[in-house]
C-alpha positions, 0 to 999 in steps of 0.5 A: 857084564853090560856096557855103560854107555852114556849119551849127552843131549842139550838141545831140542835138535840134537835129541830128536836126532839121537831119539832112535839111537836112545831107543836101541841102546835102552832096549840092548840087553848088553847095554845100561844106557845113561842119559845126560841132559843140560843145556837149552833142555833145562830152560824155561825160555827155549821151552823146558824140553827136558820134559818131552825127554821124560815123557817119551820114557827115557830116565834122566840120569843126570840133569847138568845146569849150565845155561846162563841168561846171556846173550854175549859170547862172554855168557857163552864161555861162562855157561861152559864153565858152570857146565864143566863142573856139573859135568866132572860130577855127573860123569864121576857118579856115573862112570860110564864106559863110554860117552856119546856125543853128537855134533858141534855144540858149546855144551858138547864142547864142555862135556867132551873136555870134561870126559876126555880128561876123566879118560872116558872114552867118546864116540862122536857123531857128524865128525868131519863137517864144515860149517864156516860161519859159526864157531861150531866148526872148530868145535865139531873139529875139536871135539874129534880130536878128543874122541876115540870112535867116529861115526860120520854121515858121508865118505867126504866127511870119513876122509877129513877125519881121518885127514885129522889124524884119525885111524881108519878103523875107527870111523864109520861112515853110517850116514845121518842119524836124523834121516832114521826118522824117516824110516821109523817115525810116523808122520802126522797128517796135515790135520793132525799137526794143524791141531797139534799146533792149535793153529789153522793150516789153511795154505801152503807153509814155510818152515822158517828156523833161523840161528845166529851167525856166530863168526864173521860179526854179522847182526843176527837181528839185522839178517833176520829182519831182512828174512821177515822182510822177504817173508812179507812178499809172500803174503799167500803163504803161511809161516812156521817159525821156531826159535833159535838155538841159545848161540850168543845172539840168538836171543835178539831174534826171539823177540822179532819172531813174536812181534811178527806172529803177533803182527799175523796171528792167522798167518804166522806160528811162533812156537819154541820148540816143535819136537821132533815128530811134530818138526818132521811133520811139518818139514814133510808137508812144508812148501819150502825150508827156509832158514840156516839150520843143518835140517834143511840141508841134511833132512830136507831133501829126504822129504822131497822138500826143498830149502833155502840156506840163508848167509854163511852159517852153513857154508862149506856143508856138503848139499843136495841140488834141492838145497839153494843158497843165497845171501842174508839180504831181503831180495835175494831170499825173496828170489830164492823163495820164488825159485824154489816155490816154482813147479820146476824146483818142486819136481826137482826136489821131489826126485833129488838123492841125498848125499847124507845117505839111507837112514839105517844108521841106528844099527849100525852105530849100536853094534860098533858100541857094543861090540869094540874095544874102548880106549881113552888113549890113541895114536896120531894116524898119518895117512 
């Protein structure tokens, strides 16, 4: 009998990371793949990215509407409540043998709670990591404690998951799943990327993604305005800016992005969602990745591209030498961009070793998912 494996996705970035895992599970003769789509995917405001999932040839087995049009912490909590209702119905109908969840988003926490109460074993990807500037940090560790199987990105993170009381024989260091793209996904040429964006790329460009910091009380608009002011100091460089995620504070950034792109139509391209192929192509051709997205830390080093991590959102995450950290202040960002643009730092970045693995992760994950015994309960492991 085929094993029913459900995979959850709530954001464009997470789907891009899961793409090759979904392909392998769909192709496996021993798996009945079930895909649950929710969160930002179903929002026109964030690009209706569920359509891209369907265009990639995946059947969506459940769409769970949960995202309220709110930019507050209360709105996020209410969205989780709506999600719990929808996830309960979806999981009851699909009855998966296992639920795969990646990362640390509040959408993921909502479905993890549902699965845990309904005694559905959870396989969690990217546990054990630390991002001190976002409530994602607490969410990630909470999902770890609700999960039975753990697929982590480094030995440091494996030790941390074990430290949380998880048995070592259920914690697998497979590397970062997003690096699978560098071995299997074709990259657009510079010209193809330019045509796809309907934007003439004719100068070195920065790839920018900035998400709100959900802890520490930082004003996302103020920090993002500092970033834009720093970018203004490099008028001979173009900028591709993607929308932030749907965390509280994210919607205050979107109008700033659109206004900036309108002010410099030949220099700046704003886009709600690049999709994973265009994103990785832009990453490959970018001079620098700028912002506070995890991709700048985890994926950019494998492309040999330097990245600038702004502020505290990713503080505590393991990073390669090609990642520069700086506070969310104009001068600091400006100095980091200048350093990352220098020939010496560009050369260092091209030869850096990425601590997140070799990109051969999916087959390791599928082997465990299809062969291991699954349980919904587990003892606490005392190291």
